[in-house]
All heavy atoms as an XYZ file, in Angstrom:
627
protein
N     -19.043     -3.410     -0.103
C     -18.008     -4.144     -0.807
C     -18.024     -5.566     -0.252
O     -17.881     -5.778      0.936
C     -16.658     -3.470     -0.565
C     -15.506     -4.205     -1.146
S     -13.845     -3.522     -0.786
C     -14.050     -1.793     -0.720
N     -18.185     -6.540     -1.123
C     -18.150     -7.922     -0.667
C     -16.703     -8.356     -0.468
O     -15.773     -7.777     -1.024
C     -18.850     -8.839     -1.667
O     -18.022     -9.108     -2.773
N     -16.526     -9.398      0.334
C     -15.182     -9.909      0.597
C     -14.516    -10.353     -0.697
O     -13.311    -10.192     -0.880
C     -15.244    -11.064      1.620
C     -13.891    -11.721      1.790
C     -15.770    -10.564      2.951
N     -15.287    -10.889     -1.643
C     -14.728    -11.351     -2.918
C     -14.183    -10.215     -3.765
O     -13.276    -10.419     -4.570
C     -15.783    -12.110     -3.724
C     -16.181    -13.416     -3.052
O     -15.377    -13.958     -2.283
O     -17.306    -13.878     -3.302
N     -14.721     -9.023     -3.611
C     -14.291     -7.856     -4.389
C     -13.136     -7.108     -3.739
O     -12.579     -6.205     -4.336
C     -15.447     -6.864     -4.567
C     -16.524     -7.395     -5.484
O     -16.237     -8.325     -6.258
O     -17.655     -6.892     -5.405
N     -12.787     -7.462     -2.525
C     -11.809     -6.704     -1.750
C     -10.388     -6.940     -2.263
O      -9.940     -8.058     -2.408
C     -11.891     -7.098     -0.289
C     -11.063     -6.215      0.604
C     -11.293     -6.529      2.041
N     -12.693     -6.220      2.358
C     -13.294     -6.583      3.471
N     -12.664     -7.278      4.373
N     -14.545     -6.254      3.695
N      -9.714     -5.836     -2.524
C      -8.300     -5.854     -2.893
C      -7.568     -4.905     -1.950
O      -8.193     -4.083     -1.271
C      -8.119     -5.392     -4.344
C      -8.806     -6.238     -5.413
C      -8.745     -5.531     -6.758
C      -8.181     -7.607     -5.495
N      -6.249     -5.014     -1.929
C      -5.423     -4.199     -1.043
C      -4.350     -3.497     -1.860
O      -3.537     -4.141     -2.512
C      -4.769     -5.074      0.035
C      -5.794     -5.793      0.871
C      -6.263     -7.045      0.499
C      -6.320     -5.197      2.009
C      -7.228     -7.692      1.247
C      -7.284     -5.840      2.765
C      -7.729     -7.096      2.373
O      -8.694     -7.724      3.121
N      -4.383     -2.177     -1.829
C      -3.371     -1.359     -2.483
C      -2.321     -1.011     -1.444
O      -2.652     -0.638     -0.324
C      -4.024     -0.081     -3.016
O      -3.068      0.861     -3.388
N      -1.046     -1.153     -1.807
C       0.038     -0.756     -0.906
C       0.935      0.241     -1.624
O       1.071      0.199     -2.844
C       0.840     -1.970     -0.426
C       1.488     -2.730     -1.538
C       0.931     -3.739     -2.270
C       2.789     -2.518     -2.070
N       1.817     -4.172     -3.222
C       2.961     -3.444     -3.122
C       3.821     -1.649     -1.762
C       4.131     -3.510     -3.864
C       4.978     -1.722     -2.503
C       5.123     -2.652     -3.535
N       1.473      1.166     -0.872
C       2.317      2.204     -1.450
C       3.366      2.635     -0.436
O       3.047      2.841      0.730
C       1.460      3.404     -1.848
O       2.242      4.423     -2.395
N       4.608      2.745     -0.883
C       5.715      3.223     -0.040
C       6.430      4.333     -0.800
O       6.711      4.201     -1.985
C       6.687      2.085      0.256
N       6.721      5.433     -0.110
C       7.371      6.587     -0.731
C       8.432      7.166      0.181
O       8.296      7.130      1.390
C       6.356      7.700     -1.022
C       5.272      7.320     -1.992
C       5.788      7.382     -3.397
N       4.759      7.034     -4.351
C       4.724      5.910     -5.051
N       5.657      5.012     -4.894
N       3.770      5.663     -5.906
N       9.459      7.740     -0.422
C      10.440      8.496      0.352
C      10.227      9.976      0.059
O       9.356     10.337     -0.728
C      11.878      8.041      0.057
C      12.303      8.295     -1.374
O      11.697      9.079     -2.090
N      13.359      7.632     -1.799
N      10.999     10.836      0.668
C      10.829     12.273      0.510
C      11.303     12.824     -0.826
O      11.087     13.976     -1.141
N      11.925     11.975     -1.646
C      12.475     12.432     -2.922
C      11.689     11.927     -4.128
O      12.171     11.986     -5.248
C      13.927     11.984     -3.035
C      14.808     12.693     -2.038
C      16.234     12.214     -2.132
N      16.612     11.822     -0.773
C      17.134     10.667     -0.434
N      17.390      9.762     -1.337
N      17.421     10.414      0.815
N      10.516     11.380     -3.891
C       9.681     10.919     -4.997
C       9.893      9.466     -5.385
O       9.218      8.958     -6.264
N      10.824      8.778     -4.741
C      11.042      7.366     -5.035
C      10.080      6.503     -4.263
O       9.497      6.920     -3.274
N       9.908      5.276     -4.724
C       9.054      4.367     -3.984
C       8.553      3.221     -4.835
O       9.060      2.971     -5.928
N       7.560      2.545     -4.305
C       6.965      1.398     -4.986
C       5.509      1.281     -4.562
O       5.119      1.783     -3.501
C       7.723      0.132     -4.614
N       4.711      0.612     -5.395
C       3.307      0.410     -5.055
C       2.775     -0.804     -5.807
O       3.403     -1.296     -6.746
C       2.479      1.650     -5.374
S       2.471      2.082     -7.127
N       1.626     -1.267     -5.394
C       1.002     -2.401     -6.064
C      -0.360     -2.706     -5.474
O      -0.802     -2.062     -4.522
N      -1.013     -3.715     -6.049
C      -2.328     -4.166     -5.600
C      -2.305     -5.686     -5.534
O      -1.758     -6.341     -6.426
C      -3.447     -3.697     -6.565
C      -4.794     -4.269     -6.162
C      -3.513     -2.181     -6.619
N      -2.895     -6.237     -4.476
C      -2.984     -7.681     -4.312
C      -4.324     -8.033     -3.662
O      -4.964     -7.175     -3.051
C      -1.813     -8.216     -3.461
O      -1.942     -9.629     -3.309
C      -1.745     -7.565     -2.102
N      -4.717     -9.274     -3.788
C      -5.972     -9.726     -3.178
C      -5.766    -10.240     -1.760
O      -6.723    -10.606     -1.090
C      -6.602    -10.829     -4.032
O      -5.728    -11.940     -4.109
N      -4.526    -10.260     -1.282
C      -4.207    -10.830      0.019
C      -3.614     -9.760      0.943
O      -2.582     -9.163      0.614
C      -3.221    -11.989     -0.176
C      -2.912    -12.687      1.111
O      -3.678    -13.592      1.488
O      -1.888    -12.325      1.739
N      -4.244     -9.546      2.089
C      -3.779     -8.501      3.008
C      -2.375     -8.790      3.530
O      -1.547     -7.885      3.647
C      -4.756     -8.361      4.167
C      -4.355     -7.270      5.127
C      -5.331     -7.131      6.246
N      -4.863     -6.123      7.188
C      -5.631     -5.506      8.053
N      -6.892     -5.781      8.113
N      -5.126     -4.612      8.855
N      -2.087    -10.041      3.864
C      -0.753    -10.389      4.361
C       0.314    -10.132      3.301
O       1.401     -9.649      3.613
C      -0.700    -11.848      4.812
C      -1.503    -12.102      6.071
O      -1.747    -11.137      6.842
O      -1.905    -13.259      6.300
N       0.004    -10.440      2.072
C       0.952    -10.188      0.989
C       1.185     -8.684      0.820
O       2.307     -8.241      0.603
C       0.465    -10.796     -0.316
C       1.504    -10.668     -1.426
C       1.134    -11.444     -2.648
N       1.207    -12.863     -2.333
C       0.478    -13.793     -2.913
N      -0.375    -13.476     -3.845
N       0.603    -15.055     -2.579
N       0.118     -7.879      0.927
C       0.271     -6.418      0.847
C       1.183     -5.926      1.962
O       2.057     -5.086      1.738
C      -1.092     -5.735      0.931
N       1.024     -6.474      3.165
C       1.878     -6.095      4.296
C       3.335     -6.463      4.039
O       4.243     -5.685      4.338
C       1.406     -6.785      5.579
O       0.145     -6.308      5.956
N       3.561     -7.643      3.479
C       4.934     -8.077      3.166
C       5.575     -7.169      2.122
O       6.726     -6.759      2.270
C       4.923     -9.515      2.659
C       4.572    -10.528      3.717
C       4.279    -11.907      3.146
O       4.522    -12.129      1.933
O       3.809    -12.758      3.910
N       4.828     -6.846      1.071
C       5.353     -5.952      0.027
C       5.670     -4.573      0.600
O       6.711     -3.997      0.290
C       4.359     -5.804     -1.122
C       4.261     -6.984     -2.013
N       5.329     -7.536     -2.674
C       3.191     -7.737     -2.372
C       4.944     -8.559     -3.406
N       3.638     -8.710     -3.224
N       4.764     -4.053      1.423
C       4.976     -2.733      2.016
C       6.200     -2.749      2.925
O       7.050     -1.852      2.845
C       3.743     -2.292      2.803
C       3.841     -0.950      3.518
C       4.163      0.176      2.544
C       2.562     -0.663      4.283
N       6.320     -3.758      3.756
C       7.471     -3.860      4.657
C       8.777     -3.928      3.872
O       9.732     -3.219      4.173
C       7.315     -5.090      5.552
C       8.364     -5.151      6.630
O       8.473     -4.187      7.414
O       9.094     -6.162      6.681
N       8.822     -4.757      2.836
C      10.023     -4.886      2.010
C      10.363     -3.563      1.335
O      11.522     -3.151      1.282
C       9.802     -5.984      0.971
C      11.073     -6.580      0.450
C      10.847     -7.820     -0.383
N       9.903     -8.741      0.226
C       8.859     -9.288     -0.404
N       8.649     -9.034     -1.670
N       8.047    -10.101      0.220
N       9.347     -2.882      0.804
C       9.575     -1.609      0.109
C      10.080     -0.536      1.074
O      10.996      0.213      0.737
C       8.292     -1.146     -0.575
N       9.495     -0.467      2.273
C       9.933      0.533      3.247
C      11.380      0.302      3.660
O      12.155      1.245      3.806
C       9.031      0.523      4.482
C       7.675      1.191      4.315
C       6.832      0.968      5.564
C       7.809      2.668      4.017
N      11.761     -0.956      3.842
C      13.138     -1.246      4.241
C      14.131     -0.969      3.107
O      15.307     -0.740      3.368
C      13.258     -2.682      4.741
C      12.743     -2.842      6.135
N      11.449     -3.207      6.390
C      13.335     -2.647      7.327
C      11.275     -3.237      7.689
N      12.400     -2.901      8.292
N      13.678     -0.979      1.871
C      14.554     -0.671      0.739
C      14.758      0.833      0.575
O      15.709      1.265     -0.067
C      13.979     -1.255     -0.552
N      13.869      1.629      1.162
C      13.965      3.083      1.086
C      14.708      3.618      2.305
O      14.874      2.928      3.299
C      12.563      3.698      1.008
C      11.762      3.335     -0.241
C      10.306      3.778     -0.073
C      12.371      3.951     -1.481
N      15.124      4.856      2.231
C      15.851      5.489      3.335
C      14.934      5.709      4.536
O      13.715      5.823      4.380
C      16.418      6.828      2.867
N      15.516      5.782      5.746
C      14.716      6.145      6.918
C      13.925      7.428      6.641
O      14.400      8.318      5.953
C      15.759      6.361      8.010
C      16.880      5.451      7.617
C      16.909      5.533      6.100
N      12.726      7.485      7.178
C      11.834      8.611      6.917
C      10.798      8.299      5.857
O       9.846      9.043      5.664
N      10.975      7.165      5.158
C       9.979      6.755      4.161
C       8.664      6.438      4.870
O       8.644      6.102      6.055
C      10.481      5.530      3.396
N       7.578      6.561      4.154
C       6.267      6.272      4.723
C       5.469      5.427      3.742
O       5.765      5.390      2.544
C       5.526      7.567      5.070
C       5.268      8.418      3.863
N       6.236      9.242      3.339
C       4.179      8.551      3.083
C       5.732      9.859      2.269
N       4.488      9.458      2.095
N       4.462      4.751      4.261
C       3.647      3.925      3.388
C       2.297      3.629      4.006
O       2.046      3.926      5.173
N       1.429      3.035      3.184
C       0.097      2.701      3.670
C      -0.481      1.546      2.860
O      -0.019      1.231      1.769
C      -0.831      3.923      3.607
C      -1.030      4.468      2.221
C      -2.045      4.001      1.407
C      -0.197      5.467      1.737
C      -2.220      4.508      0.124
C      -0.362      5.984      0.463
C      -1.379      5.498     -0.345
N      -1.490      0.930      3.453
C      -2.305     -0.087      2.778
C      -3.723      0.443      2.783
O      -4.216      0.932      3.804
C      -2.232     -1.447      3.486
C      -0.800     -1.976      3.470
C      -3.194     -2.446      2.828
C      -0.602     -3.254      4.253
N      -4.373      0.337      1.624
C      -5.712      0.894      1.457
C      -6.603     -0.148      0.792
O      -6.171     -0.868     -0.107
C      -5.605      2.144      0.581
C      -6.867      2.913      0.397
C      -6.611      4.230     -0.342
O      -5.528      4.468     -0.874
N      -7.602      5.087     -0.373
N      -7.861     -0.235      1.235
C      -8.820     -1.113      0.580
C      -9.177     -0.538     -0.787
O      -9.354      0.674     -0.930
C     -10.100     -1.232      1.410
C      -9.990     -1.974      2.728
C     -11.306     -1.883      3.492
C      -9.614     -3.421      2.496
N      -9.256     -1.382     -1.778
C      -9.669     -0.964     -3.113
C     -10.569     -2.038     -3.705
O     -10.600     -3.178     -3.237
C      -8.472     -0.719     -4.077
C      -7.605      0.405     -3.597
C      -7.669     -1.963     -4.300
N     -11.295     -1.665     -4.723
C     -12.065     -2.641     -5.498
C     -12.037     -2.221     -6.961
O     -11.816     -1.047     -7.281
C     -13.484     -2.783     -4.980
C     -14.343     -1.562     -5.106
C     -15.709     -1.818     -4.471
N     -16.486     -0.619     -4.371
C     -17.325     -0.182     -5.308
N     -17.519     -0.870     -6.404
N     -17.983      0.942     -5.142
N     -12.206     -3.186     -7.811
C     -12.216     -2.925     -9.239
C     -13.512     -2.218     -9.609
O     -14.594     -2.633     -9.187
C     -12.090     -4.246     -9.997
C     -11.819     -4.167    -11.482
C     -10.510     -3.449    -11.776
C     -11.777     -5.566    -12.070
N     -13.418     -1.139    -10.384
C     -14.605     -0.441    -10.863
C     -15.111     -1.185    -12.093
O     -14.587     -1.033    -13.189
C     -14.267      1.010    -11.200
C     -15.493      1.818    -11.583
O     -16.577      1.221    -11.797
O     -15.374      3.050    -11.684
N     -16.093     -1.997    -11.908
C     -16.613     -2.850    -12.987
C     -17.431     -2.076    -14.020
O     -17.781     -2.625    -15.059
C     -17.434     -3.980    -12.394
C     -16.606     -4.871    -11.491
C     -17.405     -6.038    -10.987
N     -16.704     -6.793     -9.978
C     -15.798     -7.715    -10.222
N     -15.465     -7.980    -11.456
N     -15.219     -8.360     -9.232
N     -17.760     -0.822    -13.750
C     -18.560     -0.024    -14.675
C     -17.731      0.962    -15.499
O     -18.260      1.631    -16.379
C     -19.645      0.725    -13.900
C     -20.558     -0.191    -13.148
N     -21.460     -1.023    -13.758
C     -20.661     -0.438    -11.832
C     -22.094     -1.731    -12.859
N     -21.628     -1.392    -11.663
N     -16.447      1.049    -15.220
C     -15.582      1.986    -15.939
C     -15.282      1.456    -17.345
O     -15.218      0.245    -17.560
C     -14.289      2.195    -15.171
N     -15.114      2.354    -18.296
C     -14.753      1.948    -19.661
C     -13.359      1.356    -19.725
O     -13.091      0.444    -20.472
C     -14.844      3.139    -20.610
C     -16.251      3.558    -20.863
C     -16.278      4.692    -21.858
N     -17.560      4.604    -22.534
C     -17.773      5.000    -23.748
N     -16.801      5.535    -24.458
N     -18.960      4.884    -24.278
N     -12.452      1.928    -18.933
C     -11.080      1.426    -18.829
C     -10.904      0.864    -17.421
O     -11.453      1.414    -16.469
C     -10.069      2.550    -19.072
C     -10.125      3.105    -20.468
C      -9.078      4.182    -20.638
C      -9.124      4.744    -22.047
N      -8.127      5.783    -22.262
N     -10.144     -0.201    -17.271
C      -9.954     -0.763    -15.930
C      -9.441      0.289    -14.949
O      -8.503      1.026    -15.248
C      -8.898     -1.854    -16.144
C      -9.015     -2.220    -17.586
C      -9.410     -0.946    -18.288
N     -10.087      0.378    -13.810
C      -9.663      1.326    -12.781
C     -10.129      0.825    -11.422
O     -10.945     -0.084    -11.327
C     -10.211      2.727    -13.062
O     -11.610      2.727    -13.037
N      -9.586      1.431    -10.389
C      -9.920      1.063     -9.026
C     -10.729      2.153     -8.351
O     -10.591      3.325     -8.660
C      -8.649      0.842     -8.192
C      -7.813     -0.319     -8.649
C      -6.557     -0.119     -9.209
C      -8.269     -1.624     -8.516
C      -5.778     -1.189     -9.618
C      -7.503     -2.699     -8.924
C      -6.256     -2.475     -9.479
O      -5.495     -3.534     -9.887
N     -11.537      1.742     -7.394
C     -12.225      2.652     -6.487
C     -11.531      2.479     -5.139
O     -11.505      1.376     -4.590
C     -13.720      2.327     -6.382
C     -14.387      2.483     -7.749
C     -14.381      3.215     -5.331
C     -15.811      1.982     -7.803
N     -10.931      3.552     -4.644
C     -10.151      3.488     -3.410
C     -11.034      3.746     -2.205
O     -11.889      4.621     -2.224
C      -9.008      4.500     -3.459
C      -7.956      4.085     -4.456
C      -8.084      4.395     -5.807
C      -6.863      3.340     -4.057
C      -7.131      3.979     -6.725
C      -5.897      2.922     -4.968
C      -6.052      3.243     -6.297
O      -5.116      2.818     -7.200
N     -10.817      2.961     -1.164
C     -11.595      3.068      0.062
C     -10.729      3.471      1.244
O      -9.791      4.258      1.117
N     -11.000      2.870      2.359
C     -10.382      3.196      3.637
C      -8.911      2.811      3.694
O      -8.538      1.726      3.255
C     -11.133      2.449      4.757
O     -12.514      2.768      4.678
C     -10.596      2.812      6.122
N      -8.102      3.693      4.247
C      -6.705      3.361      4.558
C      -6.742      2.550      5.849
O      -7.307      2.985      6.851
C      -5.839      4.628      4.740
C      -4.458      4.277      5.250
C      -5.756      5.383      3.422
N      -6.153      1.342      5.809
C      -6.232      0.462      6.973
C      -4.909      0.355      7.738
O      -4.896     -0.097      8.878
C      -6.756     -0.934      6.587
C      -5.878     -1.581      5.522
C      -8.205     -0.840      6.131
C      -6.251     -3.020      5.202
N      -3.801      0.757      7.124
C      -2.495      0.732      7.783
C      -1.676      1.918      7.286
O      -1.641      2.171      6.086
C      -1.727     -0.573      7.464
C      -0.308     -0.525      8.018
C      -2.457     -1.788      7.992
N      -1.041      2.628      8.211
C      -0.072      3.681      7.869
C       1.217      3.382      8.621
O       1.182      3.121      9.821
C      -0.562      5.061      8.304
S      -1.890      5.721      7.326
N       2.342      3.408      7.918
C       3.638      3.139      8.532
C       4.641      4.216      8.148
O       4.552      4.798      7.074
C       4.187      1.787      8.074
C       3.416      0.544      8.466
C       4.025     -0.681      7.797
C       3.420      0.369      9.967
N       5.622      4.423      9.029
C       6.738      5.317      8.757
C       7.992      4.592      9.192
O       8.034      3.969     10.231
C       6.599      6.620      9.530
C       7.720      7.608      9.223
C       7.526      8.907      9.929
N       7.227     10.126      9.269
C       7.207     10.450      7.992
N       7.444      9.560      7.114
N       6.943     11.638      7.564
N       9.013      4.672      8.373
C      10.300      4.044      8.666
C      11.116      5.030      9.494
O      11.439      6.119      9.017
C      11.003      3.694      7.356
S      12.296      2.490      7.524
N      11.424      4.683     10.748
C      12.139      5.614     11.617
C      13.632      5.664     11.285
O      14.095      4.991     10.369
C      11.894      5.298     13.092
C      12.484      3.965     13.540
O      13.345      3.411     12.835
O      12.086      3.486     14.609
N      14.368      6.440     12.030
C      15.786      6.658     11.719
C      16.627      5.396     11.848
O      17.698      5.285     11.246
C      16.394      7.756     12.619
O      16.187      7.386     13.986
C      15.760      9.090     12.329
N      16.147      4.397     12.591
C      16.891      3.136     12.703
C      16.556      2.192     11.541
O      17.154      1.141     11.416
C      16.536      2.447     14.032
O      15.205      1.946     13.997
N      15.591      2.571     10.715
C      15.196      1.735      9.604
C      14.052      0.798      9.925
O      13.646      0.003      9.095
N      13.478      0.903     11.141
C      12.358      0.057     11.531
C      11.040      0.732     11.191
O      10.885      1.941     11.390
C      12.409     -0.247     13.029
C      13.567     -1.149     13.420
C      13.505     -2.506     12.743
O      12.437     -3.121     12.711
O      14.549     -2.939     12.227
N      10.069     -0.036     10.698
C       8.752      0.492     10.367
C       7.935      0.645     11.649
O       7.886     -0.266     12.479
C       8.045     -0.436      9.395
N       7.311      1.808     11.826
C       6.496      2.111     13.008
C       5.100      2.511     12.566
O       4.948      3.197     11.562
C       7.122      3.266     13.796
C       8.547      3.042     14.231
C       8.673      1.976     15.284
O       7.835      1.866     16.162
N       9.725      1.182     15.177
N       4.099      2.108     13.345
C       2.714      2.513     13.060
C       2.537      3.987     13.292
O       3.157      4.595     14.077
C       1.734      1.740     13.938
C       1.542      0.291     13.582
C       0.683     -0.386     14.637
C       0.916      0.123     12.225
């Protein structure tokens, strides 16, 4: 995967099926979105950032998911922990 093709998928979920997710080309922006989403959810929420790239050969736009590079869990105080 070239640096130009690199995208970052972020996802935050709580235990009840709620959450948020998205894709951005900037790792810092993905971290900011994930942090904001985790703090909006109840303690115990979890999230991750994963490398993705656009599948240029697919008939419909889709992503190819790669390595998870960050995993976080929101502890009982509401702080995100690695």
